[in-house]
N, C-alpha and C positions, 0 to 999 in steps of 0.2 A: 647416653641415649642410645636407643635403640629402636630400627623401627623392621617390622616382618609383615611380609602380605603373604595370606592365604586363599587361596584359591577356592570357593564354593562350588564354582561350575564355568564356565566360558562368559558369563555375564556378571557374574555376582564374586566379590571376594571380599575379605574381611581387612583390615590393618591395625597391628597391633603395635603404638607407638609408646615405648617403655622411656620414662623420664627418671633419672636419679637425682639424689639429693646434692650430688656434687654438680649435677647439670646447672642448677639454677639459686643455689645457695649463697653463693657470693654475691650475685645481682640483689638478691632479697633484703640481704646484709648492710648493702650500701644504700638500699632505698630506706631501710628502717634508721639506720645512721643520721640519713639526712635530715627524715622527719623527727629525729631526737635532737639533731640544732635547731631545728625551726619551729617544733611544736610549742605551741601556749597554754601551759595546762596549770590552773590554780595551785598554788603551795609552790612551786618549782621555780626557779629562774631560770629563762629561756637558755638552752643548751643544756641543763644539767639535769633535764628529767630520765629519771632510772631505765636503760634499757630494757629492762623486765618490764614495765609497766606499757613502754611503746608496745612492745612484742603483743600485749595482751589487747591492747589496744587496735593496733593496725597488721599486727602479723597475720592472721589468718588471710586478711583482705588482701594484702601485698602479695602472700604466697598464692593466692588462687589465679591473681591477674597475671604476675609473673608467668606460672607455669603455662595459662593459660597462652598467654603472648610465645611462650617459647613453642607451644605444641603447634598453634596456626604455623608458624614459620618455618619450621621442620616439616611439617605436613605438605605446604604446599611445595616445598625445595623439594623432596620426595619424589610426587605427583610429576613434578617439570622434571628431575633428573632421568626419572625410570623411563618419562613417555609414554605414561599412561594414557590412556584416551577415558576418561571419566564422564557420566550423565549425571548432569545436576550437580550437586555438592557431596561430600563425605556425610554421613549421616552418624552422629554419636550413639553407640551401642550400649555401653555400660556407665552410661553419667551420673546416674543415681547410685552405683555402686561405690564409687570413689572416697577410700578414706582420707581425706586431708590430712589426717594426723599423724599419716601411715610414712613421710618421710619420701617412700618411692612408689611412683605410681605406673600403672601401666593403663592406657586408655584405649579402646577398639572403636574400629570406626569400619560401617559397612559401605562396601564401593559398588556403585551401578556401573557395568563397565561396555564401552560401545561396541557392538554387533559386528565380527568382520563378513564383508560381502563384498561381490563384484557387482559394478553398474556396467550393461550390457544397454546400448541404445539404440541398437540397432534389432534387439528380439523383437519387436514385435513393430509391424507400420504403423504411421500415423500421417493422418492425412492433412496435407499441406494447400489450402485454398489460393487459387489464383483468382483473385475478383477482376471480373472485367467489366468495364462500362458499354452496356449495349445499346444497340440504335435508339433503342425507347428511351433511355434513360438519356442518352445524348441530347434526341430531339426535344424531350422536355425541358432540359437545362438551358437550351436555346430559344424555346418558348419562355421560360422564365427570365431569362436576360432580357427578352427584348418588352417583357411587361414594365422589369424592374424600370427600364432607361425609356419607357416610350411616355406618352402624356397624356394626363387626366383629361377625361371630357365630363363635365358636370351635366348630371342629367335627373330624373325627378320622380321614375320609375325603374323598380330594380328588374335586372333582366340577368340571365346566365352569363357568369365570368364577372359582374359587374363587382365594386367595392363599393360595402355598406359603412359608413362611420354611424355608430349609436350608441345609446347608453342602455348597459342591461340592468336590469332592477329586479329584487324578490324580496319582499317582508321577512317572507321565511327564513332566509338564510342570511340576511342583511346586504343583499350586493347590491351596490350600486356603481357600476363600471363601465366608462367609457371606453370603446374599443374598435379598431379596424378590420375588417376581415372580408376576404373575398367569399362567394356564394359557391366557389369551388370547396371551398372548407367544409360546407355544408355534407354531413353524410347521409342523414336521414331524410328518406324523400318527403314526409309530411312537412317537415319544417322546413326543407328548401321550396315545397309548394306553398304553404303560407307567405315566404320571403318573394319569391316571383309575383309581381305585380303590384307588390304594396310599393306607397309614396313615401317622399321626403314629408316628416310630419306624422306620419301612423307609426301607432303602437301595435307591436305584432306581439302574441302569446304563441309563446313556443315550449316543448317539453325537452329537458335537457336529456332524457334517454335517449342515448343513441344519434344525436346531434352531430356530434363530432366523431371521426373515425378513432380517437383515444382519448380516455378518461384527462390526462392530464393538457388536451385543450381546453379543460374546464376551468384550468389556473390561468391560461393566457387568456382567453377570451371573456371570462366571467369573474376572474379577480379572485377565486376562492384559494381555498388553502389546498395544501396535496393531500391531508387527509380528506377533507371535503370533496375532492375533486373525484376522488374513485367512487363508483357507483354512483353519482350524482343523480337522482330522479326527483326533479321538483320542474314545476312552470316559473320560466322567467318572462318579464316584458322586455320586448326591445323597443325604444324609442329609436326611429330613424331619422336621423339629423341630416343625411349626406349621402347622395349615390354620386358615383363617379366608375364611366367605362374608363377602360386605359385603352389606349391607341398602341400598338406593339410598335417599338422603334426599328427603323430599316438597318436590316445587316448592311451598311458600309463602312469605309474606311474611318469615318468621324466616331463610328462606335468602337470598328476595334481599336484604333487608338487611344480612348476613354479607356477600353477595359486591361491592356496590356502594354501601350504605349507606344510611341509613333513607329510604325511600320513592323512590329516585330510581327503582327498577323494582318495577310492582306486578302485574306478570304475565305467564304463560309466554311469551305473545307479545312481550312487551317483552323478556323475556328474550333471545329467541332474535333478536329484531332488536339487542341489546345486542351478543349473542355474534357475529354479523353484521360491525356496523361496528368493531369490535377486530381481529375477523381479517383484516378488508379494508381496514383502516390499517396493518397488518403486513404484507399481500402486496402494498401499494403499494409499499413500500421494496425489496423481492425484483425487482418488476415496473419500479422505476425504475431499478436497477442493471443489471437487463437490458438494458434500454432504451440506458443510457448505454455497454454495452459493445458493442452492436448498431448504432450509429451511428459510435463508434469505429471499429470493422472496417469500415465502410460508407464511411467516409473514406479511410481509408488504402487501401481498393481502388479507389475512383472517383477519387482525385485524384490525377493523373499529374504527374509531374516528375523530373528526373535529380537524381543525387548526385554531387558530386567523390568519386568511391569511391575512386578510386587515390590521391589527397592522404589520404581519411581513413583509407584501411590503413594508411599510414607513419605517422601521427597516432599511430593506437590503439598501433601497434609500438612508439613511444617512450614514450608519455606515462603509462604505469604505474609503479607503484613497482618494476616487473621489466621490462626488455626483453623484447618476443617477436619470433618468428621471423617469416616473412612469412607461412609456414601460418596459425601462430597468429592473427596479425592478420585474416589475410582471416576466418579461421574465426569470432572474435569480431565482425568488421562485421557478417558472415551474421546473426551473433544479433541482434543490436544496432540494425540498419537498421531493422524494423520499428518499433520505439520510437522510433529519429529521426526518422523520418516522422512519427509522428503528433505530437512534440513541435514541429516544425517547424507542423504544420497546426494542433495547439491554439495555437502561438504568435500566428499570424495572425490567427485568431478574435477572440482576445482582443484584440489591437492593434485591428483593424478594425471590434469592436462596443464595445470599452470595457468587456471583462469582468473590467477587474483589480480587486482587493479592495482598499478604501480604509480607513481606520484607523478613522474613524466606522462604515461597515459590519463592520468586525472587532467592535470595542468590543458594538455592538448585539447583533450577534450571538451576543456571549457573553453579554451581559445575557440573552439570552431563554431563553440555556441551561440558567444558574444559576437562573431562577425557574423552568423548568420541574422543573428537580431539586427542588427546594427545595418544589415543589407535591408532588411523590410522597411526601414526607415531612409532610404535613401543614400547610407553612407556605405558607398561599396569599396573604398580605396582608404579603410583608416591605417595611422601608423602603428607600427609595432610597440610604441611606446604606447599609444594610449589602449592599445588592447591589453597588453601585459598589465597597465595598473587596474584595470578593471578586474581582469583576471585573479591579481593580486589580492584584491578587496573581496571579492567572494570566497575565495580560498581561504581568507582569514576567518571565516565567518564558520564557525563550528555546523550548525545547523545545516548552511549551504552544502558543505563539505560533505556532509552524509546524505542528504538528499540527490546529488550530481552523482556521488559514489555510487550511490542504490542504480541509477539510470545504467551509469558506466558497466556495472555487474552486470545488470539486466541485460545490455546490448551483447555483451561478451559471450553470454552465457545460451543467446537466442543463434547467434552466431555459429556458434559452437555444436549445435542441436541442426542449422540448416547444413552444417558440411559434413555433419557425421552421425546424424539419427537417420533410420529407415523410413525413408518418407514416400507417401504416393501424391502426386500433384494432380490437383482437380480444379479444370476451370472454370467458373459457374458466376455467372450474374450477381451485383449487389443485391437485388430482390430476392434471389434464392439462397444467396449466401445466409443471408439474415434470418431467413425461414429455417434452413438446416441447423446452420452452427449454432443456433441462440433456441431452438423449438423445447 
């Protein structure tokens, strides 16, 4: 057997695998002998079927199967031994031209080779958002907490900031949904005007268009589907069943202890600081995701290299469950090209900077995750045996291992970008962050 590689260019090559009769004949002969011993053919005793008949009936099929097995085995070994970084899989080039009666065979395969390139994470600056909880947000959060833990006072007539419990109905959309909402949730001035002054037992007709700040609120308050919620423009009837004013809770030690545990917060200033810390911790997760997305986009845009596009389109055409036309394969390649480019960039970064996840890292990450979850339920000091037992069960689940590995891989990559990418920090309020980052 002989394998030779001919480079077409930097991204394309042809492998020729030459297989002679000596490479497979002994294996084929042994298999046919075994068939002869076990074959049940009318007119012949078992084990006494003439070899000529066995070869005529099974010879070609056995030959093709054994040559293909040998071909795939040696092809895989060659690619591994030569450390060829290929994209997709080798594509047979002369499959239809093989003469299976010739004894000696030469198989040709097209290869798409991964491009050589450098990744410079400092090439272009990317904005890293530091999202802060401003005074307005903290004040609103304090107000929300005081409302949540305050007392309800039953009323007969709706006024500003009151809570209404009632049933929305609409024959047109089949709506009959009981809900509770504050008048603060109403954006539309006409709808709010219709509600203010209404009494328990009244039925108020409201237009849904512009009633709430977000169309998704139609799901929450009217009980419609996600599809119906978007652009909903109908009239609904609201039967008012209950009206309550909420007397806000006092900012005292009893409330602080209820929120954070005994003695942890002892003043309004500490409460606001705690709210700020908790909010900014949550904001950091969103800003981290934004940073990761932006660095990825920047790397794709600024890391230039060619791909073996024609080869990849051919590979896409034949690699799926269903063969695609040339036009379909080209369209699929165009859709997936950006993702493929990033896969190559990420693989290069992980290899060059040792960003692969080890089993010990996976185990430690899972252990810390379990401890954090247990702490949320009051188990502050679980035993090592207890934690290790849970970790062992989790890591025994292939799907869980894959999910946690992806999380850890993402975290390692994010940390690498934070430490090595060219970043420009921008401090911003959450409200402005949402408008700027997701406009």
